[in-house]
N, C-alpha and C positions, 0 to 999 in steps of 0.2 A: 350547676344546678342552683349555688348559693347566689349567684348573681341574678338568674333569671327570678328566684324567690324575692331578692331585695327589690328588684324592678317591680315585680307584682305588687310588693308591701307599698311602696312609694304610690304606685298608680292608684291603689286602693285608697290611701290615705288622702291622696288628693282628691279622688271622686266622692270619699267621704266629705271632705271638707267643702267641696261644691254642694253637696246633698245639704249639709247643715246651713250655708249661706242661704240656699234657696228656701230651706224651710223657714228659715227668720224673715225671709221676703215674703213668703206666701203668707205667714202669720201676722203680718203687718207691722212687723218690729220697728222701731225709729232706726232713721238712717246711720246715725252715730254708733248704736249699738251693731247694727249689721256689719258696718266698716270695721269696727274694732274687732270684731268676731272674725271676719276675713283676715284683719292684720295679724292677730294671734295665732290663726291657724297656719298662715305661710311662715311666721317666726318660729313655730316648732318644726319646720322641715330642714332647718340648718342652725347648727351652733354658732353664736356670736353675731347672729342676724338680726338687725331691727328694722322695722318696716313702718311707714306712714301714707296715709291716704290724704292728700289735699284738693280742696273743691276750688272752681273758679267761681267768680262772681258772675252776676247775670251779665255785667257789661264785658265780661272775659278780659278784665284789665289787671286783676289780682288774684292771688291764691291765698288760701287759708287752711290750716291743719283741722282737718275733720275727724280723723283718727290717728293717733300717735301715742299709744300708751307707754312706749318704751323709750320714746325720744325725752331728753333732758328739757326741763321749762326754760333754762337758761338758753338754751339754743333756738327755741321756739320765739322766744321773745327778742334774741338777737339778730334773728334771721329776719324777723317780720318786715322790715324797710326793703328788703331783698327778693320779696316775694312777688315783684310787679312781672306779668307776662311780657317779656321783652328780652332781647339778646343779652348775653353776658351777665344775666341774672342767676348764677349759682347752676345748679344741674335742674331745679324743677322749673324756674322761671322761663330758662332757656329752652327745655324739652317743650314746654305748653306753647311757647312762642313759635318753634320750628316744627311742631307737630311729628316729632320724632323723638327716638329715646336718646338720652345722653347720659352716657357712663364715664364719670370720673373715677379714674384710677386713684388719684391722690388730691385731696382738697389743698393740701400744701404748696402744691406746685402747679395745679391746673390754671390757666389762664381767667377761665370763667369765673374763680373765686378771688380774683385780685384784690376786689374791695371787700368781701366777708370772709376771707380764709380764716381769720383770728377767730371767729365764731364757732366756727366747725371744728378747729383743730383744738381749743382748749376744752370743747366737749367731747374730744375723743372720737369725731366722726372723719374719718380720713378717706374713706371709699364712698361714693354716694352716686347711685344710679336710679335715674328718673324717667319713666315711661309715661307720656300723655294718654290719658283717657278721653277718647273720642268718640262722639255719636256718629250716628249714619250720615248726617249732613258735615261731617268732619269738625263739628263743634266741639271745644275744650271744655269738658266736663271736669277735668282736674287732672290730677297726676297722681301715680302709685311710685312710691320712693323704697330702696332698700339702702341701708347704711351698714358699713363694718367699721371696725376700729383700726383696720390696719390697710395699707393701699394694695388694692386687688382691682381684676376685673371680672365681670360674670362669666361662669361656666355655662355650657349648655344645660344644665341643671336649672341653673338661677334664671335661664331665659325662659325655660318651661314654667317655672314658679311665676315669674313676671307674666308671662301670657295670661295663666290662668287666673291670677289676680286682678290684672287689668280688665279681662271679660267679666269676671265676677263683680268687680266694681262697678263696670258700666252697666251691667245688669241691674245691680242695686239701686245706682244712682236714676237710670231713666226709669225702673220700677217706681222709686218713688216719687219721681216726678209723674208718673203716670197715675199713681195712686194718689196723689194729690189733687190731680185734675178730677180723676174718679170721685174723691171725696167731696169735691166741689158740686158734684152733680148729684150728691146723696145717694149713691148706689150701695148695694149689698159687697159685704166681703167677697164673695165669690165671684161676682163680676167684675171685682178689683182686680183680682188676681188673674182672671182670665184675659182681660185688656193688657195686663202686663206682659203675660206670656206671649200674647198677640203681638206685642210692640218690640219685644227685645229681638235684636238683629241675627236670630238663628231659628232654626226650624225645632220645635219643641213637639212632645207628644207624651202619653201615657197608655200604659197597657195593663189590664186586671191580671191577677195571677195566675188565671186559664189561658191566659195569651191573647185576650181579646183587645182589640184597639178600641180604646174609650174617648180618646181625645186628640186632637192634632191643631196646633195654632193656626194664626192667621197666614203665617210665612209658609208654612207647609202647604195650603190650599193655593196660595198665590204662585208656589213655584210649580206645583203639579198641575194646575187648572182644573182641579175636581172640586166638586161640592163636598160640603161636610159629610154628607150621607154617602158620596162614592167613595170618599177617603176610609172611611169607616168598613164599608163593605169590600172595597177592592185594596186589601192592606198589602198585599205583594205584588200587585201589578205593576207598581212603579219601578220595582227593583230589576236590574238587569238580568236576564235569563241564566247569563254564564255565572252570576255572582249568588244567585238564588239557594242552590243546594248548599253549598258551603256555609252561607250565612245562617241559614235554618238549623244544620246540624249543629253549628256553634252556640246558636240562641237556645236550642234543648238544651244543650249541656249547662250553659250559663245559667238558665232559669232553675235546673234542678239543684245547682250547687247554691243558688241564692246569692251570688257574688256579683259585684259590679263588674262590667266588661266593656270592651271597646272593640270596634272592626270596621273595617272599610269594605264600602261598596259603591256601585253606581247606581244612581236615582234618575229616573225618567222625567225631564221637565215638560212644560206644558206643550213647547214647541216640537217634542220628540227627542230632542238630544238627551245625551246621558252626561252626566257630571259625577266625577267623585265625591264621595262625603265620608267624614270621619262621624261613626256612631258611637255615642257613649251612653251606657244605660246603667242607672242605679237603684237598688230596691227601696221600698219605704216600708218600714215595719211598724207594726202597733205595739203597745206595751209589752205583750208576751213573745216578742219576737217574731210574729208572724208577718209573712209579706202581704201587704194590702194593696201595693200597686208598684209598678215600674215606671220611672221617670227616664226618658231620654231626650237627646238633642242630636241633631244631625247638622253639622258644620261642613261647609263647601271648601273641599281641599284640590278642587280641579286644578288651580295655577301651581299648587305645590306638587301635585302630581307631575304636571307637565314639566316642571323644573326639574323633578328628581329624575324624569325619564331622558330629559336632555343632559342632565349631569352624567346619568348612567352612559348613555351614548357617548359622551365627551371622554367619559374614562376609559370606555371600550376603545376608541379611536386613539387615544393616546397610549393605552397597553400596546395596541397593534403596532404602531408607530415605534414606541420604545423597545419592543421586543423584536424589531426587524432592521434596525439602523446598527451600524457597528459600534458607534459611540455608546459609552455605559451612561445611562441615565439615572442619578439616584437623589434621594430625599431623605433628609434626617430631622431630628429635633434640635432646636438651638444650639444645645452644648454638644450635637454631634455625638450622643452616647446611645442615642436609639436608632436604629435604621427602619426606616418608613417603606422604602421603596428602593430595588435596584435592579436594571434591565438585564436580561440573559446575557448579554454582550461583556460583563464582568468576568464570566468563566474566560472567555477567549482572549483577553487581555491579561488578566491576574494570573490565570492559569488554577484558579481556585473556585468551588463551587459558589453559588448564590446562598445555599443553604448553610454553608460555613461561615459565611459574612453575616448573615441574619442572626446567628447564634451569639457571635462575637463581633458588633459593629466595628470596634476599633481593630480589628484584627488585619486590615486593610494596611493600617501603620506598619505593622510586623514587616509586610512584605517590601516596604519601600527601603532602597538602598541605604545601607547604614552612613553614606556621606551626604545623603539628601535628607535623612529623617529629621534631624534637629531643625533644620530651615524650614522644613514643610510644617513640622508642629508649630512652630513659632509663626507662621503666616496665618495658619488657621486660627491660633489662638486670638491672634491681633486683629484679624481682618474678617472672620467668617460672618459677622453680623453686619459687615459694610460691603462684602463682596471681595471676591479674589480670584487670582489668576496664577498658578503656580506649575513649573514643569519639575518633573522628578522621574528617576528610575524605579522600575519594579523588578525585585528579582523572583522570578516563578520556581515552583518547587523543583522543576528540573535543571535549575541552574543558569536557564537563559534570562536575560535582562531585556526589558521592554520600556521605552522611554514614554510620559504620558504628559498630557497636557490637561491640567484640571482646572476648571472654572465652577465657582459657586457663587450663588446669588441668595439674599434674604428675601422671605417672603412674610409681609406685614398683615396684620389684621386691621380691622376697621379703627381700632384705637392706635394704630401705627406701631404696634410691639410685634417684633419678630416671632413668628411661631414656627416657621419651618426654614430649612436651607435645602435649596435644590441646586443641583451641578450636573454638568457633563464633564465625562472623563474622556479623553480622546486618544488613541494610540499614535504617537507621532514618530515611531521609531524609524520607519522608512525615511520620513522627512528629515529626521536627525542625521541618519545615515547619508543622506544626499547632500545635507548641509555640510557635514564632515568632509565629503568627497569635495564639494564644491572650495571648500576652504583650503583643503590640500592642494586641487587644481590651480586656486589663485596663488598659494605659497610657491608652487612649481613654476608657475609663470611668471611670478615676481624674480624668483631666482634666476629663470632663463633669461629674462630681460636684463637683470643685473649683468649675467654672464656677456650678455651681447653688447651691453654698453662697455663692459671693461675691455672685451676684445676689442671693440672700436676704437676706445681711448687709448690701449696699447697700441693699435695701428698707428693712430694718430702720433703718438709720441714716438713709435720706431721711424715713422715718415719724417718728423720734424728733426730727429736726429741724424737720420741719413742725408737731409737736405743740408743740415749743419755741417755735419762731417766731410761728406763727400763734395756736393755741389758748393757748398759755402768755401770750402778749401780751393777748389778749382777756380771759382769766380774770383777770390782772391789773389790767386796767383796771376790770372789772366789781369787783374786789375795793375797788378805790378809790372807785369811785361808792357801794357799800355803805356804806363807811366815813363818806362824807359824809353819807348819808341818816341814818345810825344818829346821829351828831352832832347834825343838825338836828330829829331827832324826839326827842332827850334830853329838850329843856325844854318841847316842845308837842307834841301829837298823843296818839292815843288808844293805849291800851295794847295793843290787837290788831294795829294797824298795826307797832309797836315790834317785837311778839312775830315778826311775819310776818318784819320785815326781818333780826333775829337768827337766826331759823331759816334764811333764805337765805345769811347770812354764813356758817353753820357748814357747809350743805350745799356752799356754794363752796369751802371750805377742804379739806372731804372731798374733794372732786372734785381738786382742785388735787393733794394729795396723792395719789391714785388715779394721776392723769396723771403725775406724778413717778415714781411706782412703774413705770409701764408703759414711760416712758422709758428707765427704768434697766433693766427687762427687755429691751428692746429693743436696747440699746446702753450697758451699763453703763460710765459715766465711769471707775469704779474701775479697770475692766481695761485702758482707755487709760494710765490716770496711774500705777498701783501694781503692777501685772502680776497673774498668774493667782492666785496664792495668795492675795493680799489680795481680790480680786473673789469668789474661792469662799468665803472667810471672810465677807464682807459678805452675799453672798445666802444662806448657810447659816443667819445670824442672823434674817434675814427669814423665810425658810422656817420654822425654829422657831418664831417669833412667829407666824406664820399657822396652822401646822398641830399644833405641840405635839410634833412629833417632834424628838428631841434629836439635832442634826447637829455632829460634831466635825470640823474639818479639820486635819490633820497634814502638816507640810512647809511650806518657806519658798521664797523666790525664788532661782533659781541666779545665780551670778556673771555668766554670759552669759544673757539673756532668749532664750526660743524666739522663732520667726517670729510676728508678729501674728497670722497666720492659723491657727497651730497653738494659740496660747492661746485664740482665740475658739472653734475647733473643741471643745478640751478643756471650756471654759467651758459651750459648749451641750449637750454630751455629759453632763455633771455635772448642769446645769439640768433635762435631760430625763429623767434617772434619777432626781431627787429628785421631780419631778412624778409619775412612774409609781409610785415608792414610796407616796407619799401616795395614789394612787388605788386600788393593787391589793393592796400588799404587806402591809398590816396591821402595820408594824413600830414598834417603839419607840424605835429608835436606829439612827443610819447614821452611818459614817465614812467620811471621804474623804481618802485617802493620796496625797501627791504625791512622787514620787523622782526627783532628776536624777543622773545619771552619764553620764560618757562619752558626751554630746551626745545622749542618750536621756531621754525624760522618760516615766514610767510612772504613770500615774493609775488608782487601783483606788476603786471604790464600792462598799462593802459594806453590806448591811442585816440585820436579825435577824427578817425576817418569814417568810412562808410558804414562800417559795422557790418550787420547780418540783414538777409532779407529772411522770408518765411520758408523758401525752399532750403536756404543753407543750413536754418537751425532744424529743419526736419531731417536733412541728409546727415547732419553731425558734421558738416563741412563748412566752415564761416567763409564768407565772401572776401573778409579780410583777410585771410589766407594764413592764420597763426599756425598752421602745422599740427593739428591737434593731436593726430595720431602718433606721431613722432614722439612730440613733448608728453603726452599722456604715458608713454611707455618708458620715457626716462623718469618721470615722477615716480611711476610704481616700482620701477626698478629700485629705488632708494626707499621704498615704503610712504612714498607721499601721495597726497590727493590732488588732482589736476579738476579745474573747472574754467570754463571759459563761457562769458556770456556777452550778450548784447547790451550796451546801454542807451535807449532811445535818444536820438538826437546827439550823443556823446560819445560814440565809438565803440569799441570793444574793449573788455576787460578780461585778462588771463590773470589766475590766481593760484599758485602752487603752496601747499602746505606741507612742510616735512618735520618730523619730529628727529633730534638727533641727540 
């Protein structure tokens, strides 16, 4: 009831201010007196607020102070050079130029005041809000300005005051303009007032104490399409039938109370269409306090009503959407200390009622897992006015834990100041569990690949040992026997037998070389004894001798050698890559590069062959035959990253990265 009473008092004060200004207009008071009355009445509505009305010259090139009783003279004199109607001329000159309000939050920092901020600051004028006063034909009549001593932006109450002040100032300015024209024609005072009322950009009328309509202005007649006689006789015929009963009931009550009133209704236009109007009515009393007449205005609010209807429809659609999606939509103040909205999905994710959150907006923090809370609070404190995205765990009352991804964004007003934080919280528990399962599977796959590689290397090592210990010894014994036979047949024996024995010895030597190469391929001793770079260099030389393809190895051994299984994996990958280059790439040159840095080994193998075609890329099988599947498994087995790509016109490049 207190808020309602305060609103009623404020509205009554504003209506009374309007009445007092209109009385001065009607009584023919000078424009300066009318505007100063308006300024003082507006200043009384808020503590610390100062106001001024500035008028435009006839050429609409400059502004001048017409009513500014509370503005320092030093400021008026200092700001005068900057009262041109042009861009970047402070608040007033810019507002008149743009024909739209300019709200300067702080003259000390606003770019519009770069050339004249010292004048405002030294006079204690930090916030200056200027609104143009425009005529019906959009000509600039002047500006209405509000001043505060501290940086700030206008509230809805300020906007209401500004709207009323500019409307009354326009009425006063245009009234005086009309009055001057009327005076030029030497008409009487009553005719002057009637012409003023007829030319103001609103529908005006008056009613006698008994409820009889005794006057409507020209705007009313033009809108309704009625003659003056018809308008006075058919008072209620233009009111929409659905609105008439409630309006009449309220009007009877207001007349009996003798208080200013306002209400909304629909009025029929000349073409039969109905438009919404805001009706404001104030009583005129004589010296004894008796009501002698009621004055009223009808302001077209059709566009505002449509906008309100559209807003309500939009809000309803939003509400339905927010209440039917699984994600939690929320809205708070910039400090996130007051909850403005949260969708019903909050209960299904947090396990707590929406009402409990409304009562304690920051209680959602208490539900965040203790291991995540400090991190989340830090992100919100630092980034809430820039936008944020954070994942955290929520512990529900039953002890279950849910993963949430929360994304927030700032909403700014026309001045660029954040006045809302909105966001969406999404339950990602299932996705997290799936990700954990995927990582476990990847780890198990890597372990399996590692085990397969280890088994393969073990078999290679065992086979190499068997070839050395068994086959090698037998071949050595056979070589000794052949040497003995050759010695015995040297002095006697047929030439054919000696030739056969010599051929067998050559064949045996070739076989022993082949077996030695096979043993080295299975488990090159160079790798164990001297490291990866040396083993690759040895293998490259042998490969070049066999195939005729030039292979260059670039890089040396690091200070700290990688683990043996890493060196083996990289050696096998290079070995397989060279084999496939020989089979498929039609290359003439191959380069193997080894780089060690920050406990990471990067090996690349690049050939100058034919590379990939589109089908090979799509099927993940390169035309150069670099054996991607086998090599990728080997890289993954030691936790490495494998990549192979075509270099247009330059062949194929294979890259393996392994940390050790």
